[in-house]
N, C-alpha and C positions, 0 to 999 in steps of 0.2 A: 692422517689427512689434515691438510691445512685449510682453515676457514678463510675465505677471501672476502673482501669488501662486497663483491658482487653477490656472493651467497647471502651475506647479512642483509643487504638491501633487498634482495628478492624475498627473503624470509619476512622482513618487516612489511613489505608490500602485501604479501600473502596474509599476514596477521591483520593488517589494516582492512583488507578486503573482507576477511572473515568477520571481523568486528562489525563492519558496516552491514553485512548480511544478517548478523544476529540482531543488531539494533533494528533493522527494517522489519524483521519478522516479529519482533516483540513490541514495536512502537504502536501506541494507541493514539488516535486522533479524534477530535471532536468534529461536529458537523460543519463548522466554519472552514476547517482545513479540508474536509471531504469536498465541500462545495468549491473551494479554490482549486483543488487538484483536478476536479472533473469538469469545472465550469458549469455545473448544474446548480439550479436554485435549490435551496433547502427544501422547499415544498415538493419539488420533483424527486429529490432523493427519498423523502419520506413516502411519497406515493409509490415509487418504484420498489421500495423495501416491502410495502404492503402487497404489491403485485408480484413479489418474488423476482423482480428484474434487476435487483441490486442487492449486494451482500447485506445481511442483517447485522445491526449493531449489537454490541454487548451492553447490557444494562448494568451500570455500576450502582445506580440507585433509581428511585422513581423518576427523577428528573435528569439524570446524567446518563447519556448514551455515548458510546465511543465505538469506533471501527478500528480493526487492525489495519495498519498501513499496507501490509502485504496483501490483504484481501482486496482493498481498493485498487492497488497497483495491478493486481492480477485481473480485476474486472476491466480496468482501462485497457490493458493489453489485449484482452479477449475482444473488446469492442473494436479495437484497431484492426485486428486480424479478421474479424467476422464481416465487417462492412465498411471499414475505413473511416468511420466517424464515431462519435460518442453518443450512441442512442441506446436506449434500454430495450429496444425491440429484439426479440429472438427469432 
């Protein structure tokens, strides 16, 4: 079987896509990035976490909290599909 350039390009595109998926699933972001992605104020994010309306962060230390990018992305998509806007109401 002969390997063609098309097959190599397709394989490289697949690998690139898989790398992107792996990076997204493991990427950790701070509250400033969460705020920018969701357009929510930091205080709203913290309130909604306390009310279980937003994904809980991971505590790296007493003062450093991070979210998994995948969790935030999934939350955004769920908000879009449930009511067409970014609200924390269920």
